[in-house]
N, C-alpha and C positions, 0 to 999 in steps of 0.2 A: 920114415921122416916123422918127426914131431910136430906137434900144431905150432909151436913156436918158430921152428925152423921154416914151416910153409908160410907164416905170416910175414916173417923177415924176408923171404924170396919174393912175395906178392908185393911188399911194399917197396923192394927195391926195384921190381920190374915196373911199377907205376911211376916211380921217380924217373927211371930211365925213358919211359913213354912220353912223360910231360916234357922231359928235356928234349926228346926229339921233335915234339909237338913244336917247342919253342923255336928250334932250329929251322924247322919246315917253315914256319910262319915268317922268320927273318930272310929265309932264301926267297919265298915267294914276293916278300916286299922289296927286295932287290930287285927282282923281274919286274916290278911296277905294280903288283897286286895291292890291293886294299883290303885288309884283313877285316871281315864283318862279324865274324864269330868263331869261339873256341868251345869245343866239347858241348855241341847243341844236342840236346836231347830230342828225339822224336818218337813217334809211336813205333818205328821200326828198328831204332837204335839210335846210335849216337853218332855225329858228324863231328870229326876231329877239328877240321878248319872249314870254314866257308871264306872264300876269297873271291874278289871281283877285280878285273882288269877291263876297261872299256865295257864291251857288251857280253864279255865272258864272265861267267860265274862258275867257279870251281869248288865243287864239293870234295874235299880231300881226307882220305884214310891214310893216317900215317902209321906206319910199322918201322920198328928199329931191329935190327939184327946185329949179331956179333961180328959178322964178316961180310965183305962183297959176294962172296960166294953163297952164303946163307941167304942174303938178299935175293940174288938173281934166282935162287930156287923158289922163293916165296912168291 
């Protein structure tokens, strides 16, 4: 695989990941959560979504898969 092909695959994966994060945030908002942050950098890594509903603070890792079967395996 060429460097250009790898870059294109990486860009497509990042775009898909960002789209999945937006869908996850919308779903959480429909469930009554307030989104406190997106892609928050921490010393240990990145938090995709930080959301709160009442006293519940949710730290959310979003994963996008091509099929339900792949998602269930993950």
